[in-house]
Backbone as ProteinMPNN parsed JSONL, in Angstrom:
{"seq_chain_A": "XXXXXXXXXXXXXXXXXXXXXXXXXXXXXXXXXXXXXXXXXXXXXXXXXXXXXXXXXXXXXXXXXXXXXXXXXXXXXXXXXXXXXXXXXXXXXXXXXXXXXXXXXX", "coords_chain_A": {"N_chain_A": [[-5.739, 34.615, 36.234], [-7.92, 32.675, 34.375], [-7.825, 29.41, 33.043], [-9.209, 28.959, 30.613], [-9.296, 31.452, 29.506], [-6.62, 31.814, 28.889], [-6.221, 29.848, 26.996], [-8.011, 30.792, 24.962], [-6.891, 33.12, 24.327], [-4.78, 32.839, 22.626], [-2.172, 32.842, 23.45], [0.874, 31.532, 24.71], [0.953, 28.474, 26.521], [2.412, 27.658, 29.293], [3.909, 24.76, 30.694], [4.772, 23.428, 33.5], [8.213, 23.334, 34.605], [9.666, 22.668, 32.364], [9.029, 23.934, 30.035], [6.849, 24.22, 27.348], [4.116, 22.352, 25.722], [2.616, 22.599, 23.2], [2.812, 24.916, 20.642], [3.071, 27.565, 18.158], [5.644, 27.387, 17.257], [6.73, 24.888, 17.896], [5.158, 22.888, 16.685], [4.475, 19.585, 15.757], [6.64, 18.727, 17.146], [5.769, 17.175, 19.403], [5.39, 17.09, 22.885], [7.895, 17.322, 25.444], [10.741, 19.603, 25.259], [13.084, 18.617, 26.0], [15.471, 15.938, 25.608], [14.487, 12.467, 25.39], [14.937, 10.223, 28.109], [17.002, 7.258, 28.2], [16.646, 6.497, 25.596], [18.002, 5.372, 22.796], [19.534, 6.229, 19.741], [20.544, 5.24, 16.618], [22.387, 6.172, 13.716], [23.147, 6.216, 10.359], [25.234, 7.639, 7.908], [23.839, 9.001, 4.837], [25.373, 8.802, 2.547], [26.959, 6.712, 3.084], [25.546, 4.354, 2.913], [24.558, 1.426, 1.136], [22.387, 1.59, -1.22], [21.016, -0.036, -3.108], [21.678, -2.662, -2.48], [21.351, -5.896, -3.2], [18.977, -5.599, -4.465], [18.09, -6.424, -7.058], [18.15, -9.126, -6.842], [16.332, -9.615, -4.689], [14.097, -8.466, -5.86], [13.473, -10.286, -7.948], [12.933, -12.717, -6.581], [11.07, -11.972, -4.622], [9.025, -11.118, -6.346], [8.366, -13.592, -7.553], [7.572, -15.04, -5.243], [5.219, -13.542, -4.481], [3.685, -13.828, -6.758], [3.349, -16.638, -6.778], [1.796, -16.943, -4.499], [-0.562, -15.713, -5.1], [-1.589, -16.67, -7.438], [-3.592, -18.7, -7.6], [-5.916, -17.291, -6.992], [-6.384, -15.532, -9.1], [-5.986, -16.888, -11.599], [-7.882, -19.154, -12.069], [-10.441, -17.859, -12.653], [-9.76, -16.567, -15.107], [-8.992, -18.72, -16.654], [-11.494, -20.122, -16.86], [-12.919, -18.149, -18.173], [-11.513, -17.985, -20.607], [-11.793, -20.611, -21.718], [-14.648, -20.662, -21.873], [-15.146, -18.626, -23.693], [-13.712, -19.701, -25.881], [-15.236, -22.034, -26.406], [-17.702, -20.744, -27.034], [-17.063, -19.303, -29.409], [-16.308, -21.381, -31.155], [-18.753, -22.801, -31.217], [-20.417, -20.787, -32.258], [-19.241, -20.497, -34.811], [-19.826, -23.023, -35.865], [-22.652, -23.22, -35.796], [-23.21, -21.201, -37.719], [-22.298, -22.436, -39.911], [-22.654, -24.581, -42.851], [-23.277, -27.156, -42.013], [-24.317, -26.658, -39.409], [-26.495, -24.906, -39.895], [-28.165, -26.648, -41.237], [-28.644, -28.497, -39.262], [-30.124, -26.897, -37.384], [-32.361, -26.317, -38.928], [-33.751, -28.71, -38.96]], "CA_chain_A": [[-6.359, 34.479, 34.971], [-8.402, 31.36, 34.148], [-7.19, 28.568, 31.931], [-9.907, 29.109, 29.383], [-8.927, 32.801, 28.949], [-5.256, 31.656, 28.361], [-6.394, 29.117, 25.768], [-8.646, 31.553, 23.942], [-6.141, 34.435, 24.017], [-3.733, 32.49, 21.716], [-0.945, 32.927, 24.094], [1.56, 30.296, 25.006], [0.567, 27.901, 27.766], [3.602, 27.005, 29.854], [3.558, 23.576, 31.441], [5.801, 23.118, 34.328], [9.492, 24.07, 34.421], [10.294, 22.289, 31.139], [8.515, 24.704, 28.879], [5.439, 24.025, 26.893], [3.899, 21.26, 24.817], [2.144, 22.978, 21.849], [2.713, 26.248, 20.245], [3.146, 27.529, 16.73], [7.027, 27.077, 16.862], [7.123, 23.443, 18.017], [4.077, 21.978, 16.232], [5.213, 18.614, 15.156], [7.489, 18.16, 18.181], [4.787, 17.035, 20.523], [6.081, 16.673, 24.051], [8.871, 18.339, 25.981], [11.853, 19.957, 24.398], [14.236, 17.833, 26.385], [15.571, 14.581, 24.913], [14.005, 11.399, 26.237], [15.968, 9.365, 28.772], [16.993, 5.807, 27.914], [16.321, 6.267, 24.145], [19.266, 5.444, 22.044], [19.231, 6.341, 18.339], [21.678, 4.996, 15.846], [22.167, 6.517, 12.408], [24.33, 6.021, 9.33], [25.206, 8.728, 6.9], [23.208, 8.571, 3.644], [26.305, 8.428, 1.488], [27.663, 5.452, 3.466], [24.603, 3.262, 2.736], [24.405, 0.833, -0.18], [20.955, 1.634, -1.205], [20.473, -1.002, -3.901], [22.241, -3.886, -2.144], [20.463, -7.145, -3.352], [17.718, -5.155, -4.967], [17.699, -7.254, -8.146], [17.867, -10.49, -6.285], [15.064, -9.54, -3.902], [12.959, -8.198, -6.794], [13.105, -11.474, -8.623], [12.346, -13.757, -5.745], [9.88, -11.456, -4.042], [7.942, -11.204, -7.328], [7.879, -14.966, -7.677], [6.775, -15.419, -4.052], [3.978, -12.918, -4.453], [2.904, -14.452, -7.809], [2.935, -17.938, -6.377], [0.713, -16.893, -3.438], [-1.783, -15.055, -5.57], [-2.007, -17.269, -8.766], [-4.876, -19.404, -7.446], [-6.974, -16.331, -6.887], [-6.727, -14.859, -10.322], [-5.857, -17.791, -12.69], [-9.133, -19.889, -12.312], [-11.487, -17.1, -13.423], [-9.217, -16.344, -16.43], [-9.098, -19.992, -17.364], [-12.86, -20.371, -17.114], [-13.361, -17.201, -19.214], [-10.893, -18.382, -21.824], [-12.43, -21.782, -22.28], [-15.959, -20.302, -22.228], [-15.095, -17.898, -25.0], [-13.298, -20.621, -26.992], [-16.407, -22.841, -26.697], [-18.66, -19.894, -27.677], [-16.629, -18.933, -30.749], [-16.444, -22.593, -31.935], [-20.198, -23.063, -31.37], [-20.954, -19.837, -33.252], [-18.79, -20.851, -36.181], [-20.502, -24.267, -36.217], [-23.995, -22.857, -36.07], [-23.235, -20.461, -38.936], [-21.772, -23.216, -41.02], [-23.664, -25.282, -43.614], [-23.864, -28.312, -41.209], [-25.069, -26.181, -38.327], [-27.876, -24.435, -40.367], [-28.939, -27.889, -41.547], [-29.158, -29.106, -37.91], [-31.073, -26.006, -36.825], [-33.648, -26.42, -39.686], [-34.475, -30.067, -38.75]], "C_chain_A": [[-6.781, 32.96, 34.87], [-7.827, 30.663, 32.952], [-7.9, 28.799, 30.653], [-9.607, 30.5, 28.728], [-7.458, 32.648, 28.277], [-5.369, 30.943, 27.005], [-6.965, 29.926, 24.644], [-7.816, 32.74, 23.51], [-5.099, 34.138, 22.918], [-2.389, 32.565, 22.202], [-0.337, 31.543, 24.298], [1.178, 29.815, 26.389], [1.752, 27.14, 28.363], [3.172, 25.865, 30.711], [4.781, 23.27, 32.212], [7.119, 23.784, 34.108], [10.221, 23.683, 33.144], [9.782, 23.059, 29.904], [7.064, 24.468, 28.619], [5.324, 22.871, 25.873], [3.574, 21.71, 23.307], [2.274, 24.451, 21.756], [3.047, 26.337, 18.759], [4.669, 27.272, 16.286], [7.388, 25.615, 16.974], [6.005, 22.574, 17.604], [4.801, 20.873, 15.433], [6.232, 17.899, 16.198], [6.664, 18.166, 19.448], [5.635, 16.481, 21.769], [7.077, 17.7, 24.5], [10.038, 18.582, 24.943], [13.054, 19.264, 24.869], [14.265, 16.464, 25.779], [14.972, 13.515, 25.939], [15.118, 10.65, 26.91], [15.817, 7.975, 28.359], [16.626, 5.485, 26.421], [17.539, 6.425, 23.293], [18.868, 5.375, 20.483], [20.494, 6.229, 17.57], [21.424, 5.468, 14.378], [23.355, 6.292, 11.602], [24.202, 7.143, 8.332], [24.594, 8.158, 5.52], [24.168, 8.146, 2.6], [27.17, 7.221, 1.929], [26.767, 4.246, 3.342], [24.744, 2.761, 1.316], [22.967, 0.607, -0.417], [20.397, 0.481, -2.086], [21.157, -2.344, -3.705], [21.285, -5.054, -2.222], [19.105, -6.698, -3.868], [17.146, -6.043, -6.081], [17.316, -8.699, -7.734], [16.588, -10.569, -5.542], [13.877, -9.268, -4.789], [12.536, -9.46, -7.488], [12.367, -12.467, -7.709], [11.116, -13.26, -4.967], [8.695, -11.419, -5.043], [7.495, -12.549, -7.479], [7.135, -15.45, -6.491], [5.436, -14.784, -4.142], [3.029, -13.526, -5.572], [2.416, -15.824, -7.382], [1.791, -17.945, -5.409], [-0.573, -16.402, -3.973], [-2.317, -15.755, -6.845], [-3.272, -18.093, -8.66], [-6.029, -18.574, -7.216], [-7.373, -15.754, -8.171], [-6.73, -15.812, -11.557], [-7.16, -18.534, -12.977], [-10.139, -19.031, -13.074], [-10.998, -16.748, -14.911], [-9.312, -17.559, -17.271], [-10.54, -20.24, -17.741], [-13.334, -19.353, -18.212], [-12.803, -17.541, -20.511], [-11.564, -19.535, -22.476], [-13.923, -21.554, -22.585], [-16.039, -19.531, -23.58], [-14.676, -18.783, -26.178], [-14.479, -21.5, -27.408], [-17.433, -22.016, -27.506], [-18.303, -19.555, -29.079], [-16.754, -20.208, -31.638], [-17.894, -22.919, -32.22], [-20.79, -22.089, -32.283], [-20.538, -20.227, -34.631], [-19.535, -22.135, -36.656], [-21.927, -23.927, -36.655], [-24.163, -21.987, -37.327], [-22.628, -21.163, -40.127], [-22.915, -23.955, -41.753], [-24.292, -26.451, -42.764], [-24.717, -27.738, -40.002], [-26.47, -25.523, -38.75], [-28.689, -25.654, -40.741], [-29.474, -28.499, -40.242], [-30.185, -28.193, -37.267], [-32.454, -26.058, -37.614], [-34.339, -27.715, -39.476], [-35.466, -29.963, -37.691]], "O_chain_A": [[-6.007, 32.089, 35.269], [-7.401, 31.286, 31.979], [-7.233, 28.84, 29.62], [-9.676, 30.638, 27.506], [-7.161, 33.276, 27.261], [-4.743, 31.331, 26.019], [-6.516, 29.815, 23.504], [-8.029, 33.297, 22.433], [-4.574, 35.079, 22.324], [-1.46, 32.364, 21.419], [-0.987, 30.522, 24.074], [1.081, 30.607, 27.326], [2.033, 26.028, 27.916], [2.161, 25.969, 31.405], [5.782, 22.873, 31.617], [7.131, 24.804, 33.418], [11.263, 24.26, 32.83], [10.187, 22.727, 28.79], [6.202, 24.506, 29.497], [6.31, 22.477, 25.252], [4.189, 21.243, 22.347], [1.896, 25.177, 22.676], [3.287, 25.305, 18.133], [4.93, 26.985, 15.118], [8.251, 25.132, 16.241], [5.896, 21.495, 18.186], [5.619, 21.159, 14.559], [6.571, 16.72, 16.097], [6.812, 18.972, 20.366], [6.441, 15.558, 21.648], [7.1, 18.823, 23.995], [10.227, 17.864, 23.96], [14.056, 19.309, 24.155], [13.224, 15.885, 25.467], [14.987, 13.709, 27.155], [16.173, 10.461, 26.305], [14.702, 7.488, 28.17], [16.339, 4.339, 26.074], [18.039, 7.534, 23.106], [18.021, 4.591, 20.054], [21.433, 6.993, 17.792], [20.35, 5.192, 13.843], [24.468, 6.188, 12.116], [23.088, 7.527, 7.974], [24.829, 7.008, 5.15], [23.874, 7.238, 1.823], [28.032, 6.78, 1.169], [27.225, 3.149, 3.662], [25.013, 3.534, 0.397], [22.364, -0.357, 0.055], [19.29, 0.043, -1.773], [21.228, -3.123, -4.656], [20.444, -5.182, -1.333], [18.137, -7.437, -3.688], [15.962, -6.381, -6.099], [16.361, -9.322, -8.197], [15.815, -11.507, -5.738], [12.778, -9.758, -4.534], [11.337, -9.704, -7.618], [11.302, -12.977, -8.058], [10.213, -14.048, -4.683], [7.543, -11.647, -4.672], [6.282, -12.746, -7.542], [6.163, -16.191, -6.637], [4.475, -15.504, -3.871], [1.826, -13.703, -5.382], [1.25, -16.166, -7.575], [0.919, -18.812, -5.459], [-1.616, -16.642, -3.365], [-3.424, -15.436, -7.279], [-3.995, -18.158, -9.653], [-7.138, -19.109, -7.237], [-8.555, -15.487, -8.387], [-7.461, -15.523, -12.505], [-7.539, -18.539, -14.148], [-10.648, -19.49, -14.097], [-11.825, -16.662, -15.819], [-9.662, -17.491, -18.45], [-10.792, -20.557, -18.904], [-14.102, -19.74, -19.093], [-13.513, -17.421, -21.509], [-11.885, -19.478, -23.663], [-14.439, -22.204, -23.494], [-16.886, -19.787, -24.435], [-15.183, -18.657, -27.292], [-14.715, -21.701, -28.599], [-17.968, -22.486, -28.51], [-19.202, -19.517, -29.92], [-17.257, -20.116, -32.758], [-18.238, -23.276, -33.347], [-21.641, -22.484, -33.08], [-21.367, -20.289, -35.539], [-19.824, -22.233, -37.849], [-22.356, -24.299, -37.747], [-25.223, -22.056, -37.949], [-22.463, -20.584, -41.201], [-24.05, -23.932, -41.275], [-25.495, -26.711, -42.757], [-25.74, -28.328, -39.652], [-27.453, -25.613, -38.015], [-29.902, -25.624, -40.533], [-30.618, -28.948, -40.166], [-31.093, -28.716, -36.622], [-33.524, -25.87, -37.035], [-35.517, -27.798, -39.822], [-36.143, -30.943, -37.381]]}, "name": "protein", "num_of_chains": 1, "seq": "XXXXXXXXXXXXXXXXXXXXXXXXXXXXXXXXXXXXXXXXXXXXXXXXXXXXXXXXXXXXXXXXXXXXXXXXXXXXXXXXXXXXXXXXXXXXXXXXXXXXXXXXXX"}
């Protein structure tokens, strides 16, 4: 049987003596079914971990660090916009005042 017929038939494609790489049962477990050699995995039980250890401390200092690094990107446009609006409001109030109308009519 040719390889294309095996692939098109939907059957399992055995690869060597270790089984197969892809099929409907092991999708997501790409590779052989045997464990890898020389790969050490260490785990700790979920109920033995201290999940929020230092979370408040890290949140405060990480927030300050991120703010400090980004403040020069967002503060100047806000300051420029604030002072521009402040100038525009004062100028509008002056031009609509008695003195401003007298100046405009001269």
